[in-house]
N, C-alpha and C positions, 0 to 999 in steps of 0.2 A: 885787845884780845890776847889771850895767853897762847903760848906755843903748845903744840901737841905733846912735846916731850915733858913740859913742866906740869901739865895737868892730866896727863895720861889719856888724852883723847876725850875728856869730859866736855870740852867746849864744842867739839864736833858732834858728839851724840846729842847735846842739848840743841844744837842748830838743826839737826835732822828731825828731832822730836817736834820742835816748834814749827818747822817747815811742814811736816806731815799734818800737824794739828791745824795749821792755817789752810792747807789744801782741803782737808776734810770739812772744815768750817765753810769754805767757799763752795765746794761741790757736793757736799752731803756724804753721808756714810754709804758706801756701796752695799747692795743687798748681800746678806750672808748666804742665801740659797738661791742664787740667780738661776741655776738650771731648773730647779723645781718650780720657780716662779714662771719661767718661760714655758714649761710644760703645762702648768695650770692655765696660763693665758691661752696657749694653743688649743687646749681641750675646750675651754669656754668659748673661744672664737669659732671653732668648728661647730659647736652645739648651737650657738646663736645663728650661724649661717644656715644650719639645718632647719631651725625654727622659722627663719624668715622665708624659706622656700615653701612653707606651708601657707596656702592661700588664705585660710581663715585667720591665722595668726597675723599675717601681714596686713590683711584688711582691717582687723581689729586695731592694730597698732597705728595704722594710718588714720583711722577715724578718731581714736581717743588719745593717742600719744604721738602726734606727728613729729614733734621736735626730738624726742628720744629715738624715734625710728631713724630719723635723718642722721643723728649723731652715731647711732649704731652702724648704719650703713657706711658712713665715712670711716669709722674705726675698722670695720671689716675690710674695706677696700685698701686702707693703709697696711693692714696685716697681710693681705694677699700680695701687695707690692713687695713687702719685706720678705715674704717667703720665696718669691720668684727671684730675688737678687741673691 
């Protein structure tokens, strides 16, 4: 490894670049619009909760789509837990 003085810091910048690339490869690229994604998810979750409070919609989903209804209820309960924390 070259010293910082002899290469002008190029080895350190290369090290940071490869470190960042490896971290992104392992964890995935963070969303660019995290706040808008959270807002969209919040609106969708509240609307889904509103729809599930309707007896006719809830009855239809329980008859024709019970697995999806169960998944949606689990997702909404996790969302409520997150909002309360």
